[in-house]
N, CA, C and O atoms as CSV, one atom per row, in Angstrom:
chain,resi,resn,atom,element,x,y,z
A,1,MET,N,N,305.966,262.479,160.240
A,1,MET,CA,C,305.617,261.733,161.430
A,1,MET,C,C,305.543,260.238,161.078
A,1,MET,O,O,305.100,259.863,159.992
A,2,VAL,N,N,305.970,259.430,161.984
A,2,VAL,CA,C,305.983,257.986,161.798
A,2,VAL,C,C,304.629,257.420,162.206
A,2,VAL,O,O,304.042,257.828,163.208
A,3,GLU,N,N,304.155,256.488,161.424
A,3,GLU,CA,C,302.916,255.776,161.757
A,3,GLU,C,C,303.285,254.494,162.504
A,3,GLU,O,O,304.069,253.685,162.008
A,4,TRP,N,N,302.728,254.316,163.673
A,4,TRP,CA,C,302.970,253.125,164.479
A,4,TRP,C,C,301.693,252.319,164.578
A,4,TRP,O,O,300.628,252.872,164.853
A,5,THR,N,N,301.787,251.025,164.357
A,5,THR,CA,C,300.633,250.167,164.605
A,5,THR,C,C,300.529,249.945,166.108
A,5,THR,O,O,301.481,250.192,166.849
A,6,ASP,N,N,299.379,249.484,166.546
A,6,ASP,CA,C,299.220,249.169,167.969
A,6,ASP,C,C,300.208,248.091,168.394
A,6,ASP,O,O,300.760,248.142,169.494
A,7,PHE,N,N,300.429,247.112,167.511
A,7,PHE,CA,C,301.386,246.046,167.820
A,7,PHE,C,C,302.792,246.614,167.992
A,7,PHE,O,O,303.482,246.275,168.954
A,8,GLU,N,N,303.221,247.471,167.072
A,8,GLU,CA,C,304.568,248.051,167.156
A,8,GLU,C,C,304.736,248.856,168.437
A,8,GLU,O,O,305.729,248.712,169.150
A,9,ARG,N,N,303.762,249.698,168.716
A,9,ARG,CA,C,303.830,250.549,169.909
A,9,ARG,C,C,303.889,249.693,171.178
A,9,ARG,O,O,304.732,249.927,172.045
A,10,SER,N,N,303.016,248.722,171.288
A,10,SER,CA,C,302.995,247.895,172.503
A,10,SER,C,C,304.249,247.023,172.599
A,10,SER,O,O,304.731,246.748,173.698
A,11,THR,N,N,304.773,246.591,171.460
A,11,THR,CA,C,305.999,245.775,171.459
A,11,THR,C,C,307.180,246.584,171.968
A,11,THR,O,O,307.937,246.108,172.814
A,12,ILE,N,N,307.345,247.787,171.472
A,12,ILE,CA,C,308.464,248.639,171.908
A,12,ILE,C,C,308.337,248.940,173.397
A,12,ILE,O,O,309.309,248.830,174.145
A,13,GLU,N,N,307.152,249.314,173.814
A,13,GLU,CA,C,306.947,249.613,175.242
A,13,GLU,C,C,307.234,248.386,176.096
A,13,GLU,O,O,307.821,248.502,177.172
A,14,SER,N,N,306.827,247.222,175.631
A,14,SER,CA,C,307.060,245.984,176.378
A,14,SER,C,C,308.543,245.644,176.466
A,14,SER,O,O,309.040,245.288,177.535
A,15,ILE,N,N,309.242,245.750,175.357
A,15,ILE,CA,C,310.682,245.451,175.350
A,15,ILE,C,C,311.401,246.321,176.374
A,15,ILE,O,O,312.186,245.822,177.180
A,16,PHE,N,N,311.130,247.620,176.338
A,16,PHE,CA,C,311.848,248.523,177.238
A,16,PHE,C,C,311.386,248.393,178.687
A,16,PHE,O,O,312.175,248.619,179.604
A,17,SER,N,N,310.128,248.037,178.908
A,17,SER,CA,C,309.662,247.890,180.297
A,17,SER,C,C,310.269,246.661,180.967
A,17,SER,O,O,310.420,246.624,182.188
A,18,LYS,N,N,310.618,245.652,180.162
A,18,LYS,CA,C,311.196,244.418,180.713
A,18,LYS,C,C,312.722,244.393,180.656
A,18,LYS,O,O,313.350,243.500,181.224
A,19,MET,N,N,313.311,245.356,179.982
A,19,MET,CA,C,314.753,245.345,179.755
A,19,MET,C,C,315.530,245.649,181.039
A,19,MET,O,O,315.175,246.556,181.792
A,20,ASP,N,N,316.574,244.892,181.270
A,20,ASP,CA,C,317.504,245.152,182.368
A,20,ASP,C,C,318.594,246.074,181.831
A,20,ASP,O,O,319.564,245.619,181.223
A,21,TYR,N,N,318.425,247.356,182.060
A,21,TYR,CA,C,319.324,248.364,181.493
A,21,TYR,C,C,320.768,248.160,181.935
A,21,TYR,O,O,321.701,248.402,181.170
A,22,GLU,N,N,320.946,247.707,183.191
A,22,GLU,CA,C,322.292,247.515,183.729
A,22,GLU,C,C,322.992,246.311,183.096
A,22,GLU,O,O,324.207,246.163,183.228
A,23,ASP,N,N,322.250,245.467,182.425
A,23,ASP,CA,C,322.818,244.331,181.703
A,23,ASP,C,C,322.948,244.655,180.213
A,23,ASP,O,O,324.033,244.537,179.642
A,24,VAL,N,N,321.863,245.057,179.597
A,24,VAL,CA,C,321.817,245.243,178.146
A,24,VAL,C,C,322.665,246.433,177.688
A,24,VAL,O,O,323.380,246.328,176.691
A,25,GLY,N,N,322.595,247.555,178.394
A,25,GLY,CA,C,323.356,248.744,177.988
A,25,GLY,C,C,324.852,248.502,177.931
A,25,GLY,O,O,325.467,248.732,176.890
A,26,PRO,N,N,325.453,248.046,179.019
A,26,PRO,CA,C,326.889,247.757,178.978
A,26,PRO,C,C,327.246,246.664,177.964
A,26,PRO,O,O,328.261,246.767,177.276
A,27,ALA,N,N,326.425,245.630,177.871
A,27,ALA,CA,C,326.718,244.546,176.930
A,27,ALA,C,C,326.745,245.071,175.496
A,27,ALA,O,O,327.628,244.712,174.717
A,28,ALA,N,N,325.786,245.913,175.151
A,28,ALA,CA,C,325.712,246.446,173.781
A,28,ALA,C,C,326.876,247.380,173.480
A,28,ALA,O,O,327.520,247.247,172.439
A,29,LEU,N,N,327.152,248.317,174.373
A,29,LEU,CA,C,328.230,249.268,174.096
A,29,LEU,C,C,329.589,248.570,174.101
A,29,LEU,O,O,330.428,248.853,173.246
A,30,CYS,N,N,329.814,247.672,175.043
A,30,CYS,CA,C,331.083,246.932,175.066
A,30,CYS,C,C,331.272,246.148,173.782
A,30,CYS,O,O,332.345,246.185,173.180
A,31,ARG,N,N,330.248,245.447,173.365
A,31,ARG,CA,C,330.335,244.645,172.142
A,31,ARG,C,C,330.606,245.544,170.936
A,31,ARG,O,O,331.379,245.179,170.049
A,32,CYS,N,N,329.981,246.698,170.903
A,32,CYS,CA,C,330.196,247.640,169.793
A,32,CYS,C,C,331.662,248.084,169.749
A,32,CYS,O,O,332.266,248.130,168.678
A,33,LEU,N,N,332.226,248.406,170.901
A,33,LEU,CA,C,333.611,248.870,170.957
A,33,LEU,C,C,334.607,247.765,170.608
A,33,LEU,O,O,335.689,248.039,170.090
A,34,VAL,N,N,334.239,246.520,170.892
A,34,VAL,CA,C,335.116,245.391,170.559
A,34,VAL,C,C,335.001,245.035,169.078
A,34,VAL,O,O,336.011,244.857,168.397
A,35,VAL,N,N,333.775,244.933,168.587
A,35,VAL,CA,C,333.544,244.505,167.207
A,35,VAL,C,C,333.951,245.593,166.212
A,35,VAL,O,O,334.469,245.293,165.136
A,36,TYR,N,N,333.718,246.838,166.571
A,36,TYR,CA,C,334.049,247.975,165.711
A,36,TYR,C,C,335.041,248.875,166.450
A,36,TYR,O,O,334.649,249.918,166.972
A,37,PRO,N,N,336.318,248.489,166.502
A,37,PRO,CA,C,337.285,249.197,167.343
A,37,PRO,C,C,337.461,250.675,167.001
A,37,PRO,O,O,337.866,251.452,167.866
A,38,TRP,N,N,337.174,251.079,165.781
A,38,TRP,CA,C,337.318,252.495,165.438
A,38,TRP,C,C,336.321,253.372,166.197
A,38,TRP,O,O,336.503,254.586,166.280
A,39,THR,N,N,335.269,252.763,166.753
A,39,THR,CA,C,334.320,253.558,167.543
A,39,THR,C,C,334.907,253.977,168.892
A,39,THR,O,O,334.357,254.848,169.566
A,40,GLN,N,N,336.009,253.366,169.281
A,40,GLN,CA,C,336.648,253.691,170.561
A,40,GLN,C,C,337.176,255.120,170.609
A,40,GLN,O,O,337.357,255.676,171.692
A,41,ARG,N,N,337.422,255.717,169.450
A,41,ARG,CA,C,338.037,257.055,169.429
A,41,ARG,C,C,337.193,258.104,170.139
A,41,ARG,O,O,337.716,259.149,170.526
A,42,TYR,N,N,335.904,257.853,170.319
A,42,TYR,CA,C,335.039,258.811,171.004
A,42,TYR,C,C,335.084,258.648,172.520
A,42,TYR,O,O,334.451,259.413,173.249
A,43,PHE,N,N,335.819,257.670,172.986
A,43,PHE,CA,C,335.855,257.352,174.407
A,43,PHE,C,C,337.277,257.409,174.959
A,43,PHE,O,O,337.625,256.652,175.866
A,44,GLY,N,N,338.082,258.287,174.421
A,44,GLY,CA,C,339.473,258.407,174.820
A,44,GLY,C,C,339.669,258.715,176.296
A,44,GLY,O,O,340.695,258.362,176.878
A,45,ASN,N,N,338.696,259.368,176.894
A,45,ASN,CA,C,338.817,259.715,178.320
A,45,ASN,C,C,338.247,258.619,179.231
A,45,ASN,O,O,338.084,258.834,180.432
A,46,PHE,N,N,337.945,257.453,178.665
A,46,PHE,CA,C,337.384,256.357,179.448
A,46,PHE,C,C,338.447,255.401,179.973
A,46,PHE,O,O,338.112,254.375,180.565
A,47,GLY,N,N,339.710,255.715,179.767
A,47,GLY,CA,C,340.777,254.869,180.301
A,47,GLY,C,C,341.130,253.717,179.375
A,47,GLY,O,O,341.094,253.858,178.153
A,48,ASN,N,N,341.468,252.592,179.956
A,48,ASN,CA,C,341.988,251.438,179.238
A,48,ASN,C,C,340.916,250.783,178.362
A,48,ASN,O,O,339.944,250.216,178.862
A,49,LEU,N,N,341.116,250.875,177.054
A,49,LEU,CA,C,340.253,250.203,176.077
A,49,LEU,C,C,341.110,249.382,175.115
A,49,LEU,O,O,340.768,249.228,173.942
A,50,TYR,N,N,342.223,248.857,175.622
A,50,TYR,CA,C,343.223,248.225,174.770
A,50,TYR,C,C,342.838,246.850,174.247
A,50,TYR,O,O,343.372,246.408,173.229
A,51,ASN,N,N,341.924,246.166,174.921
A,51,ASN,CA,C,341.513,244.842,174.457
A,51,ASN,C,C,340.105,244.555,174.961
A,51,ASN,O,O,339.534,245.328,175.730
A,52,ALA,N,N,339.558,243.435,174.517
A,52,ALA,CA,C,338.176,243.106,174.865
A,52,ALA,C,C,337.972,242.997,176.377
A,52,ALA,O,O,336.966,243.473,176.903
A,53,ALA,N,N,338.911,242.381,177.070
A,53,ALA,CA,C,338.769,242.223,178.521
A,53,ALA,C,C,338.751,243.575,179.219
A,53,ALA,O,O,337.979,243.781,180.156
A,54,ALA,N,N,339.590,244.492,178.772
A,54,ALA,CA,C,339.637,245.828,179.377
A,54,ALA,C,C,338.333,246.583,179.121
A,54,ALA,O,O,337.813,247.265,180.004
A,55,ILE,N,N,337.820,246.451,177.913
A,55,ILE,CA,C,336.568,247.133,177.572
A,55,ILE,C,C,335.412,246.560,178.388
A,55,ILE,O,O,334.598,247.305,178.933
A,56,MET,N,N,335.348,245.241,178.468
A,56,MET,CA,C,334.242,244.590,179.177
A,56,MET,C,C,334.242,244.888,180.679
A,56,MET,O,O,333.198,244.812,181.327
A,57,SER,N,N,335.393,245.222,181.222
A,57,SER,CA,C,335.467,245.512,182.655
A,57,SER,C,C,335.537,247.009,182.955
A,57,SER,O,O,335.693,247.399,184.112
A,58,ASN,N,N,335.425,247.845,181.937
A,58,ASN,CA,C,335.551,249.286,182.119
A,58,ASN,C,C,334.234,249.859,182.652
A,58,ASN,O,O,333.208,249.807,181.973
A,59,LYS,N,N,334.271,250.397,183.857
A,59,LYS,CA,C,333.067,250.911,184.509
A,59,LYS,C,C,332.488,252.133,183.786
A,59,LYS,O,O,331.274,252.337,183.791
A,60,MET,N,N,333.344,252.938,183.171
A,60,MET,CA,C,332.845,254.111,182.446
A,60,MET,C,C,332.094,253.696,181.176
A,60,MET,O,O,331.087,254.306,180.817
A,61,VAL,N,N,332.583,252.673,180.512
A,61,VAL,CA,C,331.883,252.150,179.336
A,61,VAL,C,C,330.531,251.586,179.771
A,61,VAL,O,O,329.510,251.864,179.143
A,62,ALA,N,N,330.524,250.807,180.829
A,62,ALA,CA,C,329.279,250.227,181.323
A,62,ALA,C,C,328.267,251.319,181.664
A,62,ALA,O,O,327.098,251.227,181.288
A,63,GLN,N,N,328.713,252.344,182.369
A,63,GLN,CA,C,327.799,253.423,182.758
A,63,GLN,C,C,327.265,254.166,181.542
A,63,GLN,O,O,326.093,254.543,181.511
A,64,HIS,N,N,328.110,254.378,180.546
A,64,HIS,CA,C,327.630,255.073,179.346
A,64,HIS,C,C,326.620,254.205,178.587
A,64,HIS,O,O,325.676,254.734,178.001
A,65,GLY,N,N,326.805,252.895,178.589
A,65,GLY,CA,C,325.823,251.999,177.971
A,65,GLY,C,C,324.461,252.125,178.641
A,65,GLY,O,O,323.427,252.132,177.972
A,66,ILE,N,N,324.468,252.224,179.952
A,66,ILE,CA,C,323.224,252.415,180.706
A,66,ILE,C,C,322.610,253.767,180.354
A,66,ILE,O,O,321.398,253.873,180.167
A,67,THR,N,N,323.442,254.792,180.266
A,67,THR,CA,C,322.977,256.143,179.921
A,67,THR,C,C,322.327,256.158,178.538
A,67,THR,O,O,321.294,256.796,178.340
A,68,VAL,N,N,322.935,255.454,177.588
A,68,VAL,CA,C,322.381,255.394,176.230
A,68,VAL,C,C,320.976,254.791,176.271
A,68,VAL,O,O,320.057,255.323,175.648
A,69,LEU,N,N,320.805,253.698,176.993
A,69,LEU,CA,C,319.478,253.075,177.059
A,69,LEU,C,C,318.460,253.975,177.740
A,69,LEU,O,O,317.311,254.059,177.305
A,70,HIS,N,N,318.877,254.646,178.803
A,70,HIS,CA,C,317.949,255.578,179.451
A,70,HIS,C,C,317.605,256.730,178.516
A,70,HIS,O,O,316.502,257.273,178.580
A,71,GLY,N,N,318.534,257.104,177.653
A,71,GLY,CA,C,318.239,258.112,176.640
A,71,GLY,C,C,317.190,257.619,175.654
A,71,GLY,O,O,316.406,258.407,175.125
A,72,MET,N,N,317.179,256.337,175.413
A,72,MET,CA,C,316.175,255.770,174.509
A,72,MET,C,C,314.789,255.758,175.143
A,72,MET,O,O,313.782,255.707,174.436
A,73,ASP,N,N,314.733,255.806,176.471
A,73,ASP,CA,C,313.443,255.933,177.157
A,73,ASP,C,C,312.679,257.151,176.644
A,73,ASP,O,O,311.456,257.129,176.507
A,74,ARG,N,N,313.421,258.196,176.370
A,74,ARG,CA,C,312.781,259.428,175.876
A,74,ARG,C,C,312.057,259.167,174.565
A,74,ARG,O,O,310.974,259.705,174.333
A,75,ALA,N,N,312.645,258.349,173.710
A,75,ALA,CA,C,311.996,258.010,172.437
A,75,ALA,C,C,310.771,257.131,172.667
A,75,ALA,O,O,309.745,257.300,172.009
A,76,VAL,N,N,310.883,256.192,173.605
A,76,VAL,CA,C,309.746,255.313,173.907
A,76,VAL,C,C,308.571,256.150,174.407
A,76,VAL,O,O,307.423,255.891,174.046
A,77,LYS,N,N,308.854,257.141,175.227
A,77,LYS,CA,C,307.797,257.985,175.790
A,77,LYS,C,C,307.280,259.027,174.802
A,77,LYS,O,O,306.225,259.623,175.020
A,78,ASN,N,N,308.019,259.244,173.721
A,78,ASN,CA,C,307.633,260.258,172.725
A,78,ASN,C,C,307.660,259.663,171.320
A,78,ASN,O,O,308.220,260.256,170.398
A,79,MET,N,N,307.061,258.503,171.164
A,79,MET,CA,C,307.141,257.796,169.884
A,79,MET,C,C,306.524,258.571,168.718
A,79,MET,O,O,306.845,258.309,167.558
A,80,ASP,N,N,305.659,259.499,169.015
A,80,ASP,CA,C,305.036,260.271,167.939
A,80,ASP,C,C,305.854,261.486,167.526
A,80,ASP,O,O,305.495,262.184,166.578
A,81,ASN,N,N,306.949,261.743,168.231
A,81,ASN,CA,C,307.769,262.907,167.893
A,81,ASN,C,C,309.226,262.674,168.297
A,81,ASN,O,O,309.812,263.473,169.027
A,82,ILE,N,N,309.787,261.594,167.826
A,82,ILE,CA,C,311.152,261.228,168.204
A,82,ILE,C,C,312.159,262.237,167.667
A,82,ILE,O,O,313.128,262.558,168.355
A,83,LYS,N,N,311.954,262.736,166.469
A,83,LYS,CA,C,312.917,263.690,165.886
A,83,LYS,C,C,313.067,264.922,166.764
A,83,LYS,O,O,314.189,265.351,167.031
A,84,ALA,N,N,311.977,265.492,167.214
A,84,ALA,CA,C,312.043,266.668,168.087
A,84,ALA,C,C,312.633,266.300,169.444
A,84,ALA,O,O,313.368,267.085,170.043
A,85,THR,N,N,312.310,265.116,169.918
A,85,THR,CA,C,312.815,264.651,171.214
A,85,THR,C,C,314.339,264.585,171.220
A,85,THR,O,O,314.972,264.868,172.237
A,86,TYR,N,N,314.925,264.212,170.084
A,86,TYR,CA,C,316.373,264.051,169.993
A,86,TYR,C,C,317.086,265.224,169.324
A,86,TYR,O,O,318.267,265.109,168.993
A,87,ALA,N,N,316.416,266.326,169.122
A,87,ALA,CA,C,317.035,267.467,168.435
A,87,ALA,C,C,318.309,267.934,169.150
A,87,ALA,O,O,319.332,268.150,168.500
A,88,GLU,N,N,318.259,268.089,170.457
A,88,GLU,CA,C,319.437,268.551,171.197
A,88,GLU,C,C,320.554,267.508,171.193
A,88,GLU,O,O,321.727,267.857,171.057
A,89,LEU,N,N,320.202,266.243,171.339
A,89,LEU,CA,C,321.216,265.187,171.304
A,89,LEU,C,C,321.870,265.104,169.934
A,89,LEU,O,O,323.059,264.804,169.831
A,90,SER,N,N,321.111,265.366,168.890
A,90,SER,CA,C,321.666,265.360,167.546
A,90,SER,C,C,322.705,266.462,167.398
A,90,SER,O,O,323.780,266.237,166.842
A,91,VAL,N,N,322.388,267.641,167.892
A,91,VAL,CA,C,323.333,268.763,167.846
A,91,VAL,C,C,324.578,268.430,168.666
A,91,VAL,O,O,325.697,268.663,168.210
A,92,LEU,N,N,324.398,267.894,169.861
A,92,LEU,CA,C,325.530,267.536,170.718
A,92,LEU,C,C,326.461,266.548,170.021
A,92,LEU,O,O,327.673,266.759,169.977
A,93,HIS,N,N,325.898,265.474,169.479
A,93,HIS,CA,C,326.732,264.453,168.847
A,93,HIS,C,C,327.367,264.945,167.555
A,93,HIS,O,O,328.457,264.505,167.192
A,94,SER,N,N,326.702,265.841,166.870
A,94,SER,CA,C,327.218,266.361,165.604
A,94,SER,C,C,328.252,267.459,165.812
A,94,SER,O,O,329.370,267.375,165.304
A,95,GLU,N,N,327.875,268.480,166.555
A,95,GLU,CA,C,328.691,269.693,166.625
A,95,GLU,C,C,329.726,269.707,167.735
A,95,GLU,O,O,330.786,270.316,167.583
A,96,LYS,N,N,329.439,269.052,168.841
A,96,LYS,CA,C,330.399,269.048,169.955
A,96,LYS,C,C,331.254,267.789,169.980
A,96,LYS,O,O,332.474,267.866,170.125
A,97,LEU,N,N,330.623,266.641,169.839
A,97,LEU,CA,C,331.343,265.376,169.958
A,97,LEU,C,C,331.880,264.871,168.626
A,97,LEU,O,O,332.787,264.039,168.596
A,98,HIS,N,N,331.327,265.366,167.529
A,98,HIS,CA,C,331.748,264.989,166.170
A,98,HIS,C,C,331.709,263.480,165.947
A,98,HIS,O,O,332.625,262.895,165.369
A,99,VAL,N,N,330.629,262.869,166.419
A,99,VAL,CA,C,330.456,261.427,166.254
A,99,VAL,C,C,330.024,261.139,164.822
A,99,VAL,O,O,329.109,261.778,164.303
A,100,ASP,N,N,330.674,260.190,164.198
A,100,ASP,CA,C,330.289,259.744,162.861
A,100,ASP,C,C,328.894,259.129,162.978
A,100,ASP,O,O,328.708,258.188,163.751
A,101,PRO,N,N,327.910,259.635,162.232
A,101,PRO,CA,C,326.539,259.131,162.381
A,101,PRO,C,C,326.388,257.652,162.019
A,101,PRO,O,O,325.420,257.019,162.439
A,102,ASP,N,N,327.315,257.093,161.256
A,102,ASP,CA,C,327.256,255.659,160.964
A,102,ASP,C,C,327.397,254.825,162.233
A,102,ASP,O,O,326.937,253.685,162.286
A,103,ASN,N,N,328.030,255.389,163.248
A,103,ASN,CA,C,328.212,254.654,164.502
A,103,ASN,C,C,326.885,254.408,165.219
A,103,ASN,O,O,326.756,253.432,165.958
A,104,PHE,N,N,325.901,255.281,165.011
A,104,PHE,CA,C,324.585,255.061,165.619
A,104,PHE,C,C,323.973,253.774,165.058
A,104,PHE,O,O,323.362,252.997,165.792
A,105,LYS,N,N,324.143,253.560,163.762
A,105,LYS,CA,C,323.614,252.342,163.134
A,105,LYS,C,C,324.357,251.112,163.649
A,105,LYS,O,O,323.741,250.079,163.908
A,106,LEU,N,N,325.675,251.219,163.800
A,106,LEU,CA,C,326.442,250.093,164.325
A,106,LEU,C,C,325.960,249.708,165.723
A,106,LEU,O,O,325.759,248.530,166.017
A,107,LEU,N,N,325.778,250.710,166.578
A,107,LEU,CA,C,325.314,250.431,167.934
A,107,LEU,C,C,323.895,249.871,167.899
A,107,LEU,O,O,323.563,248.979,168.680
A,108,GLY,N,N,323.056,250.386,167.004
A,108,GLY,CA,C,321.700,249.851,166.876
A,108,GLY,C,C,321.697,248.393,166.467
A,108,GLY,O,O,320.903,247.602,166.977
A,109,ASP,N,N,322.581,248.032,165.550
A,109,ASP,CA,C,322.673,246.632,165.130
A,109,ASP,C,C,323.119,245.741,166.286
A,109,ASP,O,O,322.585,244.650,166.486
A,110,ILE,N,N,324.097,246.217,167.036
A,110,ILE,CA,C,324.582,245.453,168.191
A,110,ILE,C,C,323.491,245.359,169.256
A,110,ILE,O,O,323.310,244.306,169.868
A,111,LEU,N,N,322.775,246.441,169.478
A,111,LEU,CA,C,321.688,246.423,170.461
A,111,LEU,C,C,320.634,245.394,170.075
A,111,LEU,O,O,320.095,244.703,170.939
A,112,THR,N,N,320.341,245.289,168.794
A,112,THR,CA,C,319.378,244.286,168.326
A,112,THR,C,C,319.866,242.879,168.655
A,112,THR,O,O,319.082,242.032,169.085
A,113,ILE,N,N,321.144,242.631,168.455
A,113,ILE,CA,C,321.715,241.315,168.754
A,113,ILE,C,C,321.616,241.010,170.244
A,113,ILE,O,O,321.234,239.905,170.630
A,114,VAL,N,N,321.954,241.976,171.071
A,114,VAL,CA,C,321.923,241.762,172.521
A,114,VAL,C,C,320.483,241.554,172.998
A,114,VAL,O,O,320.221,240.654,173.797
A,115,VAL,N,N,319.564,242.368,172.520
A,115,VAL,CA,C,318.161,242.219,172.921
A,115,VAL,C,C,317.628,240.865,172.459
A,115,VAL,O,O,316.922,240.189,173.209
A,116,ALA,N,N,317.959,240.466,171.237
A,116,ALA,CA,C,317.516,239.163,170.730
A,116,ALA,C,C,318.052,238.028,171.598
A,116,ALA,O,O,317.334,237.073,171.894
A,117,ALA,N,N,319.307,238.135,172.003
A,117,ALA,CA,C,319.906,237.097,172.850
A,117,ALA,C,C,319.200,237.025,174.203
A,117,ALA,O,O,318.981,235.937,174.736
A,118,ARG,N,N,318.847,238.173,174.752
A,118,ARG,CA,C,318.189,238.197,176.063
A,118,ARG,C,C,316.749,237.707,175.975
A,118,ARG,O,O,316.263,237.055,176.899
A,119,MET,N,N,316.054,238.015,174.867
A,119,MET,CA,C,314.642,237.649,174.730
A,119,MET,C,C,314.444,236.223,174.229
A,119,MET,O,O,313.381,235.636,174.431
A,120,GLY,N,N,315.447,235.669,173.586
A,120,GLY,CA,C,315.337,234.298,173.088
A,120,GLY,C,C,314.214,234.133,172.078
A,120,GLY,O,O,314.087,234.926,171.145
A,121,THR,N,N,313.397,233.098,172.265
A,121,THR,CA,C,312.339,232.790,171.296
A,121,THR,C,C,311.226,233.839,171.268
A,121,THR,O,O,310.420,233.853,170.338
A,122,ASP,N,N,311.173,234.710,172.267
A,122,ASP,CA,C,310.179,235.798,172.256
A,122,ASP,C,C,310.538,236.873,171.229
A,122,ASP,O,O,309.699,237.700,170.874
A,123,PHE,N,N,311.773,236.859,170.759
A,123,PHE,CA,C,312.214,237.843,169.758
A,123,PHE,C,C,311.882,237.283,168.371
A,123,PHE,O,O,312.761,236.862,167.619
A,124,THR,N,N,310.598,237.294,168.064
A,124,THR,CA,C,310.109,236.773,166.792
A,124,THR,C,C,310.453,237.742,165.662
A,124,THR,O,O,310.931,238.850,165.909
A,125,ALA,N,N,310.212,237.325,164.442
A,125,ALA,CA,C,310.454,238.199,163.294
A,125,ALA,C,C,309.609,239.469,163.391
A,125,ALA,O,O,310.081,240.550,163.042
A,126,GLU,N,N,308.385,239.352,163.855
A,126,GLU,CA,C,307.506,240.519,163.988
A,126,GLU,C,C,308.012,241.479,165.059
A,126,GLU,O,O,307.967,242.697,164.889
A,127,VAL,N,N,308.491,240.917,166.158
A,127,VAL,CA,C,309.064,241.747,167.232
A,127,VAL,C,C,310.326,242.433,166.723
A,127,VAL,O,O,310.533,243.621,166.973
A,128,GLN,N,N,311.161,241.697,166.018
A,128,GLN,CA,C,312.376,242.286,165.468
A,128,GLN,C,C,312.041,243.414,164.504
A,128,GLN,O,O,312.692,244.458,164.534
A,129,ALA,N,N,311.057,243.230,163.663
A,129,ALA,CA,C,310.678,244.269,162.699
A,129,ALA,C,C,310.253,245.542,163.426
A,129,ALA,O,O,310.645,246.640,163.032
A,130,ALA,N,N,309.464,245.403,164.474
A,130,ALA,CA,C,309.035,246.577,165.246
A,130,ALA,C,C,310.226,247.241,165.930
A,130,ALA,O,O,310.353,248.465,165.917
A,131,PHE,N,N,311.097,246.429,166.528
A,131,PHE,CA,C,312.260,246.967,167.235
A,131,PHE,C,C,313.192,247.688,166.265
A,131,PHE,O,O,313.687,248.775,166.566
A,132,GLN,N,N,313.427,247.088,165.111
A,132,GLN,CA,C,314.335,247.724,164.153
A,132,GLN,C,C,313.715,248.964,163.523
A,132,GLN,O,O,314.441,249.894,163.171
A,133,LYS,N,N,312.417,249.003,163.374
A,133,LYS,CA,C,311.754,250.224,162.898
A,133,LYS,C,C,311.975,251.342,163.918
A,133,LYS,O,O,312.315,252.469,163.558
A,134,PHE,N,N,311.777,251.011,165.184
A,134,PHE,CA,C,311.999,251.990,166.256
A,134,PHE,C,C,313.445,252.490,166.237
A,134,PHE,O,O,313.690,253.695,166.291
A,135,LEU,N,N,314.398,251.560,166.161
A,135,LEU,CA,C,315.809,251.957,166.142
A,135,LEU,C,C,316.128,252.806,164.918
A,135,LEU,O,O,316.905,253.756,165.017
A,136,ALA,N,N,315.550,252.484,163.773
A,136,ALA,CA,C,315.796,253.268,162.559
A,136,ALA,C,C,315.349,254.713,162.739
A,136,ALA,O,O,316.016,255.632,162.263
A,137,ILE,N,N,314.231,254.920,163.419
A,137,ILE,CA,C,313.739,256.286,163.661
A,137,ILE,C,C,314.650,256.995,164.670
A,137,ILE,O,O,314.967,258.172,164.497
A,138,VAL,N,N,315.064,256.296,165.703
A,138,VAL,CA,C,315.988,256.883,166.685
A,138,VAL,C,C,317.300,257.269,165.998
A,138,VAL,O,O,317.805,258.372,166.205
A,139,ILE,N,N,317.844,256.381,165.193
A,139,ILE,CA,C,319.115,256.621,164.507
A,139,ILE,C,C,318.982,257.792,163.538
A,139,ILE,O,O,319.854,258.659,163.476
A,140,SER,N,N,317.901,257.812,162.796
A,140,SER,CA,C,317.669,258.919,161.866
A,140,SER,C,C,317.557,260.250,162.619
A,140,SER,O,O,318.079,261.271,162.174
A,141,SER,N,N,316.877,260.222,163.751
A,141,SER,CA,C,316.716,261.434,164.548
A,141,SER,C,C,318.034,261.924,165.137
A,141,SER,O,O,318.285,263.128,165.186
A,142,LEU,N,N,318.870,261.002,165.580
A,142,LEU,CA,C,320.188,261.388,166.107
A,142,LEU,C,C,321.075,261.941,165.007
A,142,LEU,O,O,321.905,262.815,165.258
A,143,GLY,N,N,320.909,261.445,163.802
A,143,GLY,CA,C,321.718,261.909,162.675
A,143,GLY,C,C,321.135,263.091,161.935
A,143,GLY,O,O,321.713,263.560,160.955
A,144,ARG,N,N,320.021,263.567,162.383
A,144,ARG,CA,C,319.306,264.643,161.682
A,144,ARG,C,C,320.148,265.897,161.508
A,144,ARG,O,O,320.085,266.533,160.456
A,145,GLN,N,N,320.925,266.265,162.502
A,145,GLN,CA,C,321.742,267.482,162.464
A,145,GLN,C,C,322.818,267.407,161.383
A,145,GLN,O,O,323.311,268.435,160.919
A,146,TYR,N,N,323.174,266.210,160.991
A,146,TYR,CA,C,324.241,266.019,160.011
A,146,TYR,C,C,323.775,266.340,158.599
A,146,TYR,O,O,324.603,266.602,157.727
A,147,HIS,N,N,322.461,266.327,158.352
A,147,HIS,CA,C,321.934,266.488,156.999
A,147,HIS,C,C,321.784,267.944,156.623
A,147,HIS,O,O,321.352,268.254,155.513
C-alpha cells in the first residue's frame, strides 16, 4: 500500500478537480502520438494519423484522451488501493490490447508536461513531486498484469 501525505492527497484531488478534461486529455494523448509515433500502432482504427495536424484534429483521439483522464478519476477516488482499482484495466491492456507498458510512462510524462503548462507557476516542485508519485502508482498498477 502506498503512503500518502495530506499534502500529496489534497494536491492530487485539487489538480483533478480543477482540470479541464476536454482540454488536457486530448492535448496529452495527441502530443504523445506526435512525439512518440510508434504509439500510434494501438490506434489503427482511429482513422488518419499521418501527421501532427491530422492527429490534433482527430475526434477519436480527442475522445480517448478524455476517456483516459476520466479513468484516472478512479485512481483519485481510490488512492489507497489503486492497484486493485486498475486490475481489470491492466488485464485489458496486457492481454487484449497488447499495449507495451512503457507507453503508460510515455503518456504519464506527456501528461505532466501538459498539466504543468496549464497550471503555470502553481505547478511547483512539490506539486510536481506529488503528481508524479501519483502517476508512478497509476502506471505501475496498469502494468501489473505484465509482471
